[in-house]
C-alpha positions as CSV (number, residue, x, y, z in Angstrom):
1,M,44.7,87.9,36.2
2,N,43.7,89.0,32.8
3,N,41.4,87.0,30.6
4,Y,44.1,86.4,27.9
5,S,46.3,85.1,30.9
6,K,43.8,83.0,32.2
7,T,42.7,81.5,28.8
8,L,46.3,80.6,27.6
9,L,47.1,79.0,31.2
10,R,43.9,76.7,31.1
11,F,44.9,75.6,27.7
12,S,48.4,75.2,28.7
13,A,47.3,73.1,31.7
14,A,45.2,71.0,29.2
15,F,48.2,70.4,26.9
16,G,50.3,69.5,29.7
17,L,47.9,66.8,31.2
18,I,47.4,65.4,27.8
19,G,51.3,65.3,27.0
20,A,51.8,63.7,30.4
21,L,49.2,61.2,29.9
22,M,50.5,60.3,26.4
23,G,54.0,59.9,28.0
24,A,52.6,57.6,30.6
25,H,50.9,55.5,28.0
26,M,54.0,55.3,25.6
27,A,56.2,54.4,28.5
28,G,54.0,51.7,29.9
29,S,53.0,50.0,26.4
30,G,56.6,50.4,25.0
31,A,55.2,51.8,21.8
32,Y,56.6,55.1,20.7
33,E,55.3,56.2,17.6
34,L,53.6,59.2,19.1
35,R,56.8,60.7,20.3
36,P,56.8,63.5,17.7
37,I,53.4,64.6,18.7
38,H,53.9,63.9,22.4
39,A,56.9,66.5,22.2
40,H,55.0,68.9,20.4
41,I,52.1,68.8,22.6
42,L,54.4,69.6,25.6
43,V,56.7,72.2,23.7
44,V,53.9,73.9,21.7
45,G,50.8,73.5,23.8
46,W,52.1,73.3,27.4
47,L,55.3,75.5,27.3
48,S,54.6,78.0,24.7
49,L,51.2,78.6,26.1
50,F,52.4,79.0,29.6
51,S,55.0,81.4,28.6
52,W,52.6,83.5,26.8
53,S,50.1,83.2,29.7
54,V,53.0,84.6,32.0
55,F,53.9,87.3,29.4
56,Y,50.3,88.7,29.4
57,K,50.4,88.6,33.4
58,V,53.7,90.2,33.9
59,F,53.5,92.8,31.2
60,K,50.8,95.4,30.7
61,S,50.1,94.7,26.7
62,N,47.5,96.5,24.8
63,E,44.6,94.2,24.8
64,G,43.5,95.0,21.3
65,L,43.0,93.1,18.0
66,L,46.7,92.0,17.8
67,T,46.7,90.6,21.3
68,K,43.3,88.7,20.6
69,L,44.8,87.3,17.1
70,H,47.8,86.2,19.0
71,V,45.9,84.4,21.6
72,W,43.5,82.5,19.4
73,T,46.1,81.7,16.9
74,A,48.1,80.2,19.2
75,I,45.2,78.1,20.7
76,I,44.2,77.1,17.4
77,G,47.6,76.5,15.7
78,S,48.6,74.3,18.9
79,I,45.7,72.2,18.5
80,G,45.9,72.4,14.7
81,L,49.6,71.3,14.5
82,T,49.2,68.4,17.1
83,L,46.1,67.0,15.5
84,G,47.7,67.6,12.0
85,M,50.8,65.5,13.1
86,L,48.6,62.8,14.6
87,F,46.6,62.8,11.2
88,E,49.8,62.8,9.1
89,F,51.9,60.4,11.1
90,V,49.6,57.9,12.6
91,N,46.4,58.5,10.5
92,P,43.8,56.9,13.1
93,F,40.9,57.5,10.8
94,N,42.6,56.2,7.6
95,L,42.1,59.8,6.0
96,P,43.6,60.4,2.6
97,S,47.2,61.7,2.6
98,S,46.3,64.8,0.8
99,I,43.6,65.8,3.6
100,T,46.1,64.8,6.5
101,L,48.8,66.9,4.8
102,I,46.4,70.0,4.6
103,I,45.5,69.7,8.1
104,Y,49.3,69.5,9.2
105,I,50.1,72.4,7.0
106,I,47.4,74.7,8.0
107,G,47.8,74.0,11.9
108,G,51.6,74.6,11.6
109,S,50.9,77.8,9.5
110,V,48.6,79.3,12.0
111,L,51.0,78.6,14.9
112,L,53.5,80.3,12.9
113,I,51.5,83.4,12.6
114,S,50.9,83.3,16.3
115,Y,54.6,83.2,16.9
116,I,55.0,86.1,14.4
117,L,52.1,88.2,16.2
118,F,53.9,87.5,19.5
119,F,57.2,88.8,18.2
120,V,55.4,92.0,16.9
121,L,53.6,92.3,20.3
122,T,56.8,92.1,22.2
123,L,58.0,94.9,20.1
124,M,55.3,97.2,21.0
125,T,55.2,96.4,24.8
126,K,56.4,98.7,27.3
127,E,58.1,97.8,30.5
C-alpha cells in the first residue's frame, strides 16, 4: 500500500470513529444539534477520504506535487470544514462570529481545492 493510500485510510478511520461516537452520543442523549457536523464528518471525513485511499491503491497515479497537494488539502480541509462547522453552529468556545465564519470558510475552501485537485488527477491518471 502506498503512503498516500495508507495516510488517507488512517484519517478516514479516525473520522469514521469520531462520526460513529458522535452519532451514538446524539442518539443516547436525544440532543441532535450536532447533526450537520456529524453528517459532514462521515461524508467528507470518512467516505471521501476512504474513497481517495482506494483510488490511490487501485490506480497508479504519479506521486508528484499534485498528488501530495491533493492528499494534504483533503486532510486539512476535512478537519477544517468540520471544526469550522462546529465553531460556527455550536461555538463551544464562545468565539466571535467573525472568527468562526473565517475558520468555516477557510476549511471549506481548502476542501474544495482538494476536490478540484482530485478531479484533475483523475483526468491525468492512466488505467
